[in-house]
KOLDREN-138775 format. One record per residue: x, y, z of N, C-alpha, C in turn. Coordinates in steps of 0.001 Angstrom, whole numbers, padded with zeros to 6 digits, always signed. Example, Ala and Ser with C-alpha at 12.3 -4.5 7.8 and 13.67 -1.06 7.14 Angstrom:
REM residues 2
+013190-005690+007800+012300-004500+007800+013200-003300+007800/+012850-002250+007080+013670-001060+007140+012900+000030+007870/
***
This chain:
REM residues 364
+107972+110402+092331+107127+109825+091285+105688+109882+091736/+104870+110456+090970+103488+110715+091370+102754+109432+091725/+102923+108376+090904+102157+107181+091171+102835+106220+092121/+103973+106624+092699+104625+105762+093668+104087+106020+095068/+104068+107266+095470+103734+107569+096854+102383+108217+097033/+101958+108986+096036+100775+109805+096261+099491+109094+095893/+099617+107975+095170+098410+107306+094726+097921+106315+095785/+096857+106327+095932+096115+105517+096837+095499+104435+096321/+094967+103053+097068+094171+102259+096761+093194+101936+096811/+093103+102472+096344+092177+101777+096538+091530+102745+096781/+091688+102246+096366+090924+103431+096634+091092+103745+098107/+091344+105050+098253+091674+105493+099605+090413+105665+100428/+090636+105915+101679+089588+106348+102576+088799+105190+103142/+089418+104280+103875+088741+103139+104491+088899+103231+106015/+087824+103088+106762+087925+103032+108224+088403+101640+108628/+089505+101580+109352+089999+100290+109816+089589+100104+111271/+088830+099083+111531+088288+098871+112869+088989+097684+113539/+089491+097890+114755+090086+096792+115517+089220+096534+116737/+088743+095326+116877+087902+094995+118020+088786+094441+119130/+088876+095167+120232+089693+094732+121350+088820+094675+122601/+088557+093468+123080+087689+093271+124233+086371+094021+124065/+085837+093920+122896+084543+094544+122651+084605+095990+122277/+085809+096592+122306+085953+098002+121950+086623+098109+120609/+086037+098914+119710+086621+099076+118379+087602+100220+118418/+088893+099900+118523+089915+100934+118594+090555+101091+117230/+090413+102247+116604+090941+102426+115258+092455+102391+115253/+093002+101861+114184+094442+101773+114000+094960+103102+113495/+095867+103713+114248+096382+105033+113858+097088+104981+112525/+097830+103916+112276+098643+103849+111072+097818+103583+109833/+096688+102878+109996+095934+102465+108826+094559+103088+108743/+094273+104017+109629+092987+104693+109554+092862+105435+108240/+091639+105564+107756+091427+106113+106422+091829+107573+106307/+092060+108252+107429+092508+109643+107357+094016+109772+107575/+094694+108680+107855+096083+108823+108291+097058+108054+107424/+096672+107741+106214+097620+107218+105249+098183+108419+104507/+099096+109097+105149+099472+110422+104691+100197+110421+103354/+100735+109278+102950+101445+109244+101685+100560+108775+100547/+099289+108519+100816+098370+108078+099774+097351+109185+099582/+097493+109950+098545+096696+111158+098412+095617+111072+097340/+095968+110622+096166+095018+110662+095063+093952+109617+095296/+092701+110041+095364+091642+109116+095765+090730+108715+094625/+090773+109398+093496+089727+109177+092514+090013+107994+091609/+089299+106920+091843+089286+105771+090960+090664+105166+090723/+091540+105253+091701+092815+104570+091546+092585+103074+091653/+093257+102294+090809+092928+100888+090667+093711+099972+091585/+094819+100432+092115+095652+099582+092958+096585+100454+093787/+096949+099942+094956+097959+100618+095762+099362+100336+095253/+099476+099356+094373+100775+099040+093791+101237+100166+092860/+102548+100254+092659+103104+101171+091668+103018+100502+090301/+102456+101192+089312+102370+100592+087984+103758+100466+087361/+104581+101454+087576+105979+101409+087143+106832+101839+088322/+107888+101098+088584+108705+101408+089740+110163+101564+089327/+110871+102362+090110+112289+102577+089846+113097+101360+090291/+114019+100931+089446+114968+099888+089824+116356+100381+089463/+117319+099973+090246+118691+100362+089962+119172+099668+088710/+119848+100430+087845+120405+099892+086611+121914+099991+086697/+122554+098841+086583+124007+098803+086693+124632+098608+085326/+125702+099302+085066+126412+099207+083795+127232+097927+083772/+126821+096957+082940+127516+095681+082869+128912+095806+082298/+129182+096894+081564+130494+097057+080951+131498+097664+081918/+131016+098021+083117+131930+098578+084105+132378+099979+083784/+131595+100674+082963+132005+102008+082560+131554+103092+083487/+130963+102696+084596+130556+103710+085570+129172+104246+085310/+128496+103690+084290+127143+104159+084041+126181+103586+085056/+124937+103805+084858+123953+103275+085780+122862+104279+086026/+122278+104199+087210+121153+105060+087526+119929+104214+087776/+118761+104771+087496+117517+104050+087731+116704+103990+086460/+116001+102868+086303+115114+102686+085175+113721+102356+085683/+112733+102576+084813+111350+102253+085141+111060+100807+084754/+110529+100029+085699+110179+098642+085428+108682+098454+085617/+108072+097795+084647+106636+097541+084722+106329+096568+085848/+105344+096898+086655+104942+096071+087789+103604+095423+087468/+103620+094144+087147+102381+093490+086730+101412+093272+087888/+101899+093382+089146+100974+093267+090275+099893+094344+090214/+100251+095521+089696+099261+096585+089528+098142+096110+088598/+098521+095527+087457+097527+095070+086486+096656+093959+087063/+097267+093058+087825+096498+091961+088410+095437+092487+089361/+095795+093445+090223+094832+094000+091170+093770+094829+090453/+094187+095560+089415+093226+096367+088659+092213+095471+087957/+092680+094381+087388+091815+093476+086637+090886+092693+087553/+091392+092259+088707+090613+091406+089597+089837+092191+090645/+090248+093431+090907+089463+094284+091797+089999+094446+093193/+090924+093587+093624+091444+093730+094980+092743+092958+095129/+093498+093321+096140+094750+092629+096443+094494+091194+096869/+093408+090963+097617+093098+089610+098078+092845+088674+096906/+092086+089147+095924+091813+088330+094740+093108+088015+094007/+093961+089027+093861+095230+088824+093159+096115+087836+093912/+096160+087954+095239+096965+087034+096038+096470+085599+095919/+095149+085440+095773+094587+084097+095639+095084+083426+094358/+095145+084187+093278+095657+083637+092025+097139+083288+092140/+097876+084047+092937+099312+083802+093088+099596+082430+093693/+098606+081828+094338+098789+080515+094952+098434+079370+094022/+097918+079683+092830+097488+078660+091886+098609+078263+090941/+098489+077077+090389+099409+076677+089325+099034+077442+088059/+099943+077545+087087+099599+078214+085822+098354+077615+085171/+098203+076303+085231+097032+075663+084629+095754+076082+085344/+095808+076150+086680+094629+076574+087444+094313+078037+087182/+095337+078877+087064+095117+080299+086785+094437+080475+085432/+094914+079754+084433+094299+079853+083095+092852+079385+083134/+092598+078305+083867+091238+077766+083941+090285+078774+084577/+090701+079382+085674+089840+080361+086343+089730+081642+085530/+090807+081997+084841+090763+083190+083993+089775+083012+082854/+089689+081805+082293+088747+081563+081189+087308+081771+081645/+087027+081454+082911+085682+081681+083454+085399+083178+083552/+086405+083932+083984+086253+085382+084069+086041+085984+082680/+086800+085509+081704+086677+086029+080340+085254+085844+079832/+084642+084714+080161+083263+084467+079739+082314+085510+080333/+082603+085959+081535+081774+086994+082161+082004+088359+081513/+083226+088614+081071+083546+089904+080457+082917+090036+079079/+082807+088923+078374+082316+088907+076983+080800+089084+076963/+080364+090322+077038+078936+090607+077182+078111+090212+075963/+078655+090379+074755+077881+090054+073560+078114+088634+073057/+078887+087864+073808+079107+086440+073527+079654+086178+072127/+080523+087036+071654+081097+086815+070320+082472+086169+070390/+082921+085822+071575+084195+085145+071719+085394+086067+071792/+085177+087371+071724+086260+088351+071789+085969+089376+072885/+087033+089986+073388+086901+091013+074415+087321+092352+073820/+086381+093297+073804+086681+094623+073284+087211+095515+074403/+087736+096661+074023+088227+097612+075017+087092+098074+075918/+085906+098286+075342+084750+098716+076134+084354+097664+077153/+084315+096392+076729+083964+095313+077652+085000+095192+078773/+086256+095339+078430+087307+095238+079431+087238+096401+080424/+086968+097588+079911+086826+098759+080781+085657+098576+081747/+084526+098086+081245+083362+097876+082102+083654+096841+083182/+084408+095810+082825+084755+094787+083807+085631+095370+084912/+086613+096165+084535+087514+096773+085519+086717+097681+086456/+085814+098473+085894+084984+099347+086720+084135+098540+087694/+083527+097447+087209+082694+096607+088067+083514+095935+089159/+084732+095526+088810+085599+094887+089797+085931+095853+090929/+086207+097102+090568+086515+098099+091584+085289+098416+092434/+084125+098502+091803+082888+098766+092542+082597+097627+093512/+082843+096398+093053+082577+095242+093914+083408+095326+095184/+084655+095712+095043+085530+095858+096212+084962+096907+097174/+084521+098022+096627+083984+099098+097468+082749+098632+098211/+081808+098016+097487+080558+097606+098110+080775+096502+099141/+081703+095596+098867+082005+094554+099843+082598+095154+101110/+083458+096146+100937+084050+096807+102100+082991+097536+102917/+082108+098263+102229+081051+098996+102931+080119+098026+103646/+079746+096940+102981+078868+095951+103621+079524+095369+104874/+080802+095105+104793+081528+094547+105937+081530+095540+107102/+081801+096798+106799+081814+097825+107838+080416+098063+108404/+079428+098026+107533+078043+098228+107978+077648+097141+108971/+077996+095901+108676+077665+094792+109566+078353+094938+110917/+079600+095410+110911+080323+095610+112166+079615+096637+113036/+079216+097746+112426+078668+098860+113204+077193+098694+113537/+076494+097826+112831+075085+097565+113146+074922+096232+113865/+076033+095614+114256+076007+094301+114900+075242+093289+114061/+075370+093457+112737+074761+092537+111766+073245+092439+111947/+072647+093555+112337+071193+093609+112533+070541+094076+111231/+069828+093203+110523+069242+093566+109225+068127+094602+109322/+067625+094852+110528+066544+095828+110669+067058+097261+110707/+068353+097435+110900+068919+098784+110975+068975+099384+109576/+068310+100483+109389+068293+101176+108096+069189+102414+108094/+069447+102953+109301+070322+104110+109422+071252+103914+110603/+072492+104316+110399+073494+104218+111447+073702+105600+112041/+073446+105724+113331+073578+107031+113978+075042+107339+114273/+075347+108630+114350+076702+109038+114704+077066+108532+116097/+076108+108607+117023+076382+108166+118381+076783+106691+118418/+076072+105889+117637+076389+104451+117605+077765+104213+116982/+078052+104902+115893+079356+104761+115245+080469+105218+116179/+080250+106368+116825+081279+106905+117725+081543+105950+118882/+080474+105425+119490+080654+104533+120635+081378+103254+120230/+081063+102753+119048+081695+101522+118575+083168+101752+118254/+083485+102905+117684+084840+103158+117196+085705+103893+118199/+085132+104849+118910+085925+105700+119802+085458+105671+121257/+084605+104738+121599+084092+104678+122969+085176+104502+124002/+086279+103880+123598+087372+103671+124547+087948+104990+125060/+087779+106075+124292+088294+107374+124737+087581+107840+125993/+086303+107525+126099+085539+107937+127276+085950+107144+128515/+086445+105926+128304+086739+105054+129431+088166+105199+129947/+089119+105378+129039+090517+105381+129491+091048+106777+129770/+090396+107824+129227+090868+109176+129462+092196+109427+128790/+092738+110596+128990+093980+110981+128320+095221+110431+129020/+095154+110254+130337+096391+109958+131058+096274+108731+131963/+095150+108008+131919+094957+106904+132849+095559+105605+132353/+095908+105508+131093+096458+104278+130550+097919+104498+130192/+098839+103904+130946+100264+104154+130695+100736+103649+129336/+099971+102738+128719+100380+102207+127420+100075+103172+126286/+099280+104177+126575+098923+105134+125533+099524+106494+125882/+100376+106964+125011+101052+108227+125268+100119+109388+124974/+100565+110574+125371+099789+111780+125082+099644+111959+123580/+100709+111651+122830+100637+111756+121365+099618+110776+120805/+099573+109562+121365+098572+108591+120929+097166+109165+121105/+096902+109685+122256+095566+110182+122552+095214+111370+121671/+096187+112237+121418+095935+113366+120525+095573+112863+119129/+096281+111833+118684+095990+111267+117363+094572+110724+117307/+094160+109988+118342+092810+109426+118352+091750+110525+118378/+091995+111575+119150+091029+112669+119204+090978+113405+117852/+092119+113545+117197+092123+114135+115853+091334+113263+114883/+091505+111956+114985+090759+111044+114118+089263+111168+114360/+088889+111273+115621+087479+111439+115968+086926+112727+115368/+087668+113814+115523+087210+115094+114989+087041+115027+113466/+087982+114406+112790+087918+114332+111337+086786+113419+110878/+086579+112335+111600+085464+111450+111264+084123+112167+111421/+084025+112958+112485+082756+113668+112707+082516+114686+111595/+083549+115368+111165+083394+116324+110069+083021+115606+108776/+083673+114479+108490+083350+113734+107272+081936+113170+107354/+081538+112727+108541+080189+112199+108754+079150+113276+108422/+079378+114487+108927+078443+115584+108670+078348+115897+107181/+079465+115816+106468+079456+116083+105035+078679+115010+104283/+078759+113760+104747+078054+112663+104078+076574+112625+104429/+076216+113265+105525+074839+113241+106030+073976+114233+105255/+073406+113800+104156+072683+114691+103244+071479+115331+103914/+070679+114550+104646+069458+115103+105237+069680+115708+106617/+070903+115674+107112+071231+116360+108349+070632+115782+109605/+070288+114479+109601+069678+113885+110792+070690+113186+111687/+071986+113382+111411+073074+112811+112183+073104+111288+112138/+072501+110737+111092+072532+109291+110867+072732+109052+109371/+073455+107996+109037+073746+107700+107634+073026+106441+107199/+072357+106532+106038+071851+105300+105437+073007+104638+104690/+072730+103526+104040+073797+102746+103413+074526+103549+102331/+073777+104303+101535+074399+105097+100476+075255+106219+101048/+074756+106865+102100+075552+107920+102743+076801+107333+103395/+076693+106115+103886+077831+105453+104508+078926+105168+103468/+078512+104906+102234+079482+104748+101150+080282+106030+100980/+079598+107161+100978+080278+108450+100828+081242+108706+101977/+080855+108296+103180+081711+108484+104340+082991+107662+104228/+082847+106384+103877+084006+105506+103813+084826+105702+102544/+084152+106032+101443+084818+106140+100139+084439+107467+099480/+085059+108550+099920+084689+109871+099403+084945+110035+097912/+085781+109170+097338+086020+109259+095896+084768+108941+095089/+083770+108344+095740+082540+107973+095054+081515+109095+095013/+081801+110221+095649+080814+111299+095727+081499+112652+095632/+081125+113430+094647+081765+114733+094443+081537+115667+095613/+080430+115505+096322+080151+116396+097452+081143+116213+098596/+081923+115121+098542+082883+114845+099600+084276+115389+099302/+084480+115906+098110+085835+116295+097712+086418+117396+098600/+085592+118347+099005+086095+119462+099814+086660+118987+101150/+086003+117996+101759+086477+117532+103055+087797+116785+102895/+087987+116144+101739+089262+115461+101498+090378+116482+101303/+090059+117609+100671+091047+118688+100550+091405+119207+101930/+090400+119377+102796+090663+119824+104168+091601+118862+104887/+091341+117565+104745+092169+116564+105403+093600+116594+104864/+093726+116796+103563+095056+116855+102957+095836+118048+103477/+095183+119184+103563+095839+120373+104088+096293+120146+105531/+095457+119533+106338+095827+119274+107725+097055+118372+107823/+097170+117441+106906+098290+116506+106935+099574+117097+106363/+099457+117881+105304+100634+118276+104523+101072+119716+104794/+100109+120589+105091+100415+122017+105285+100964+122237+106687/+102251+122005+106858+102839+122019+108193+102919+123420+108805/+103039+124446+107979+103136+125797+108548+101774+126474+108690/+100710+125791+108277+099363+126282+108508+098972+127518+107740/+099588+127743+106557+099252+128942+105795+098154+128703+104763/+097538+127509+104791+096417+127233+103905+096811+126862+102492/+098063+126528+102276+098543+126121+100964+099712+125159+101154/+100125+124511+100076+101181+123504+100159+102374+123952+099333/+103513+124050+099976+104745+124425+099279+105379+123194+098643/+106402+123442+097830+107097+122314+097204+107712+121390+098258/+108353+121969+099273+108995+121138+100299+107960+120326+101079/+106787+120917+101353+105733+120173+102042+105200+119062+101150/+105058+119337+099875+104574+118358+098903+105525+117167+098834/+106827+117438+098741+107810+116365+098646+107933+115618+099968/+107931+116339+101071+108083+115704+102379+106946+114746+102689/+105785+114951+102096+104665+114041+102298+104936+112676+101681/+105820+112643+100690+106120+111397+099979+107473+110824+100330/+108397+111689+100717+109777+111245+100893+110441+112078+101978/+111171+111402+102843+111951+112119+103840+113265+111386+104033/+114297+112122+104288+115607+111527+104498+116368+112354+105518/+116955+111686+106482+117738+112400+107494+118995+113017+106879/+119385+112517+105713+120621+113004+105091+120394+114179+104157/+119105+114446+103848+118819+115509+102889+117811+116482+103462/+118026+117755+103249+117072+118782+103630+116195+119054+102430/+114895+118715+102533+114013+118810+101389+113419+120207+101266/+114224+121104+100827+113738+122450+100571+114241+122874+099214/+113579+123846+098632+113965+124296+097304+115394+124788+097283/+115838+125452+098358+117173+126031+098366+118252+124965+098394/+117935+123778+098941+118959+122752+099056+118842+121684+098001/+117825+121778+097136+117573+120700+096200+118725+120487+095244/+119397+121550+094831+120480+121394+093868+121683+120715+094501/+122037+121146+095717+123232+120606+096353+123063+119165+096775/+121823+118751+097071+121607+117391+097551+121037+116478+096487/+120881+116963+095265+120182+116208+094233+120845+114876+093930/+122169+114808+094114+122854+113564+093790+122491+112444+094757/+121980+112792+095949+121629+111791+096945+120141+111489+097003/+119353+112182+096221+117905+112012+096249+117486+111115+095095/+116582+110155+095342+116140+109264+094273+115599+110033+093070/+115730+109420+091904+115297+110085+090670+113807+110373+090683/+113013+109465+091305+111566+109687+091298+111204+110949+092094/+112018+111278+093106+111765+112499+093863+112054+113720+092999/+113128+113661+092233+113438+114753+091302+112304+114939+090298/+111757+113825+089820+110635+113925+088875+109402+114515+089532/+109202+114191+090822+108060+114765+091529+108210+116279+091676/+109436+116752+091876+109663+118201+091921+109228+118833+090598/+109609+118192+089507+109227+118703+088187+107719+118656+088012/+107085+117557+088484+105624+117453+088414+104962+118603+089167/+105506+118909+090336+104932+119979+091154+104876+121279+090375/+105984+121649+089736+106062+122937+089051+105407+122907+087667/+105459+121751+086993+104946+121680+085619+103444+121445+085570/+102934+120592+086477+101527+120187+086396+100685+120584+087594/+101245+120550+088788+100430+120809+089976+100210+122305+090216/+101286+123066+090178+101221+124502+090482+100787+125259+089227/+099477+125305+089014+098929+125862+087773+099273+127332+087587/+099210+128120+088655+099432+129564+088509+100889+129975+088721/+101746+128997+088981+103170+129267+089056+103627+130110+090226/+102851+130126+091327+103248+130957+092470+104095+130189+093482/+104406+128922+093188+105251+128135+094076+104497+127383+095153/+103162+127474+095140+102339+126806+096140+101124+126164+095466/+100527+125190+096175+099257+124627+095735+098148+125224+096594/+097207+125921+095946+096045+126425+096668+094962+125339+096675/+093796+125647+097210+092749+124635+097371+092340+124027+096033/+092175+124836+095013+091762+124312+093716+092841+123419+093124/+094090+123829+093282+095194+123017+092757+095343+121718+093551/+095085+121765+094854+095112+120560+095673+094002+119608+095239/+092828+120175+094982+091702+119339+094551+092019+118643+093228/+092642+119362+092312+092987+118766+091021+094037+117671+091197/+094909+117835+092166+095908+116813+092468+095250+115583+093104/+094415+115810+094111+093830+114705+094857+092727+114001+094072/+091905+114774+093381+090787+114207+092629+090874+114655+091179/+091818+114154+090413+091980+114611+089027+090719+114369+088220/+090309+115400+087503+089010+115358+086824+089069+114696+085459/+090195+114726+084807+090229+114347+083396+091019+113076+083123/+091139+112213+084117+091875+110972+083899+091003+109787+084268/+090763+108908+083318+089936+107729+083517+090863+106534+083715/+091037+106110+084958+091963+105023+085256+091542+103715+084595/+090242+103409+084617+089774+102150+084029+090002+102135+082525/+089753+103259+081883+089978+103348+080437+091460+103170+080102/+092315+103830+080874+093757+103719+080625+094246+102295+080853/+093731+101633+081890+094164+100269+082176+093666+099301+081113/+092434+099491+080612+091920+098631+079547+092786+098744+078299/+093153+099961+077932+094040+100171+076778+095396+099496+077009/+095907+099617+078229+097215+099034+078547+097173+097510+078439/+096132+096876+078987+096036+095424+078957+095908+094902+077528/+095132+095599+076710+095005+095185+075310+096337+095329+074589/+097035+096410+074855+098345+096603+074236+099292+095460+074598/+099239+095016+075852+100150+093976+076323+099807+092601+075763/+098513+092322+075529+098105+090952+075188+097606+090773+073755/+097404+091856+073038+096842+091779+071679+097931+091363+070679/+098146+090069+070544+099250+089551+069735+099149+089942+068269/+097952+089854+067712+097805+090166+066281+097461+091627+066005/+097405+092422+067071+097220+093873+066963+095961+094274+066185/+094854+093553+066455+093591+093915+065806+092696+094755+066712/+093201+095104+067893+092452+095989+068780+091481+095295+069703/+091352+093976+069600+090484+093202+070485+091258+091980+070964/+090748+091337+071990+091423+090173+072550+090577+088924+072373/+091191+087893+071815+090534+086589+071745+090824+085835+073031/+090067+084753+073267+090302+083938+074452+091724+083383+074441/+092179+082948+073270+093530+082386+073185+094591+083426+073520/+094409+084651+073037+095375+085702+073339+095440+085970+074840/+094284+085965+075480+094243+086221+076915+094901+085078+077690/+094573+083828+077319+095140+082689+078041+096623+082518+077751/+097037+082811+076524+098465+082733+076197+099274+083775+076969/+098615+084885+077281+099259+085968+078035+098605+086118+079408/+098276+084993+080007+097503+085028+081254+098190+085838+082346/+099549+085841+082341+100260+086537+083404+100146+088050+083289/+099598+088548+082177+099289+089974+082073+098108+090321+082979/+097173+089370+083119+095912+089634+083810+095890+089109+085247/+096479+087942+085456+096455+087322+086778+097822+086704+087061/+098055+086391+088324+099300+085750+088703+099132+084251+088822/+100179+083602+089252+100186+082174+089533+101424+081894+090361/+101584+080638+090739+102802+080281+091460+104036+080587+090626/+103916+080386+089319+105059+080615+088430+105406+082091+088351/+104405+082945+088149+104687+084380+088040+105116+084948+089377/+104539+084423+090477+104941+084900+091791+106397+084527+092062/+106813+083316+091638+108207+082915+091789+109105+083788+090928/+108622+084116+089717+109402+084989+088842+109576+086365+089437/+108533+086884+090071+108640+088182+090733+109652+088127+091866/+109662+087012+092597+110612+086869+093693+112044+086871+093174/+112255+086196+092033+113586+086199+091437+113990+087598+091003/+113025+088337+090431+113300+089701+090001+113708+090578+091179/+112955+090444+092288+113284+091231+093467+114655+090853+094021/+114977+089542+093947+116284+089095+094425+117399+089706+093567/+117181+089721+092247+118184+090299+091348+118386+091772+091623/+117293+092477+091988+117411+093904+092260+118310+094139+093467/+118200+093255+094483+119051+093418+095651+120497+093019+095345/
***
């Protein structure tokens, strides 16, 4: 399923910094270049799956069943509020508190103060919420790397490297028994990729990034000039045979792997009964939508269209979806009452979080 494994959050591409005894050692698993199953970077609104597969059991005992798509409202909550942290905060509130705080947000969304929320106003709010998350993340990272010095106007590569990868100079490849050779190779690969991305973001070529260039470095989805380097990173992660293109098996293996199934085109038919339905749909997506020229591979242009889709507006689609879910009288706009009556469409609460827990329990 395209939006299960390949979509990113967030917007993708965040440097995760761990401060250990004064040394910022990047996390291999969560570094912005090593979330290998999160590929699509352009304006994705949440890391959550908007629709997820759930097992469907035949209550009549007739042997039916399979998987069905279930709407995941956590996606909508994060899209509407701008981040997982904001959504989690609402999950701790009572329904009354959630409605009260939501009414304050609605007042901010209602730009023309007419008491109703239009699709345009809702779309603008979603876009602003996502931007706020990005800018807060960049500001946080900027403060870490500049030691919160307000006089710093440009961050040099040397300073960034020393803060993030300086430990490589001190521990070497083999002097620390806690770090394997594979660990060290991973860190050196991360360093190399960061340096390449840094150079791409460095518009004036002075090996230092101002705040705007730093945004491009951390969040390449915000700058078209960064798209090529993201394609390069994707190829390095997914193109296992190094032929400069992505085959169907490489595409699927990036999202799904199973010791019981050989993920190759030749074995797909014989093993299809053991592979989740969303994987089968991803195979169809590969051939129907991704592989434009039908040669069985994704070339650079096809990879770019996959990673940074040009013709899909996530905020617009989410605004339409939220109105569809909450517009009780179907007049195309949302009143305050409609929003508060359907508050769980937009935000969570203790009640909705408990309901989600029950749903997950039923699935098991």
